Structure formats: structure tokens, C-alpha cells
N, C-alpha and C positions, 0 to 999 in steps of 0.2 A: 504494500499501500504503500510506503514512502517512496520507493522508488518511482511508482506514478504520478505522487506529488510533485516528485522533483522535476520528472519530466515536463510535466503542464507550464514549469516555470519558462520563461527566455533563458535560452542558451546565452552566458556570460563567460568570459575568461576568469572572472573575480571568484563567481559561484563556483567553477570546475575546479578552482585553486582551493579553496575552502572545502571540498569534496573529497579533493586527493589523499589528506592523511585518514579521512576515516575509510577509504578504499582501500587502503593498504593495512590499516590495521583489521578490516573484514577478512582478507586475502589471507593475512598471517593468522588469522582465528582461523579458518578453515584448514590452512595447512597444519593447524595442530589438530583438528581433529580429524583428520583423514591420518595423520601418523598415528594417534590414540588409536584409531580403527584399525592399522595395518592394513592399510587400502594402499599400498605404494602404486599402483598399478594407477589407481583413480589420483593418488596425487601429481604422478606423472601428468596424466593429461589434464590435468587442472593446471598445473603449471603451463605446459604447452599452449594449451587455449587460452591463457590469459593474454596473450603477447594479440591478440586481435582487439581485443578492448580496451588497451593500456597504450595506444598509441599517441603520440603527443598530438596530433589535430583531431582527435577522437571528441565528439560533442556528447554530453549525456553518459558520460564513463561509467558513473554513478550507476546508474539505472541496470545497463548492458550487465556492469559484474555484477550485480546482486540478483540479476537474470540467471548468470551463468554460474553464480553459486548455488543459488535455488535448484537448479539442473543437476549440477554435482552430488548436492547431498541429497535428491530424491534418488540417484543412483545408489546411493550411498547405503541410503536407509533398506533393511531386509524386507522389510512390510511395509515399505513407502512411505511409514509416518514417523518412525522412533529410528534413532540410531543407538546402538547398544555396544559395547565393548565385546572385543572376542572373548576376553576373561576378565574375572573382578582383580584388578589390578592396583587398585588404591587410587588410581587417579581420577581425576575429577570427570565425570561422566559425560560424554558427547555432549547430549541434549541440553546438559548446564553449560556447557562449553559455547554452545550456538545460543542459548536465551541470554548469556550476559554478554554477548556479540551485538547482540539485536538491540538489547537494553542500552550500552553503551553508545550506540550508534544513534541511537534515538533521539538521547540526550542531548549528542553534538550535532545532530540536526537541527534539532529545535534551537539550541545553543548560537547556531550561526543563521538561522532565519529562514533554513532550506524547507522546512514546511509548517505548516501554519497548526 
């Protein structure tokens, strides 16, 4: 929903610059989730696929990266909904990692005025 709100805004270099650290934090979070899930192949595909969304002239990169993250997570979820660790490792559960990522991004998006 946040990505859709951002897409409705007129593209601007200033907004894209403010969104860049949020995108980078989300990318790092997803890489951590895929690592926790021991999904090396998916992590490799994720890294390779990102290049098409992070080119310098790319408008609305945030919405496109968010969509790509969503697709990646859906492929990684065995039941299409919840992410489970391969075994109990004592690590933070991937679902919790995703929730924290979204909450952090939501706060940052509101702070910079990207969503109302």
C-alpha cells in the first residue's frame, strides 16, 4: 500500500534521494531473511534481479524494489504466507524480521513525508 501511495506522487529527484536509504535498508533486511532461511539460490536470484531496479536513472525505484521484494518473499514462503526457519536456531524468526522492516520503513516514509 505504501508503494502505491509513493507511485501516486510526482517523481522527483529529491524524493528518490530520500527513499534511497530506506530501499537499501529493506534490501539488507531481505538478504538477512533469505540467509536465515538458508535459501542461497533465492538470495543469489534476488541480488541478480535487483540491478534492473537500482539503475541511477530509474524513477520510482522504491515501488519497484518493494514489488520485487514481495515477489521474492512469496516464492520463499512454503505456504505462500509465512516464512519458517529450517530449524530452531535461536535466531529471530523471518516473519518478525519482515514485520520490523516494514514498521521501520513506514516510520521513515511518514517522517520524510512520502506517505500521508
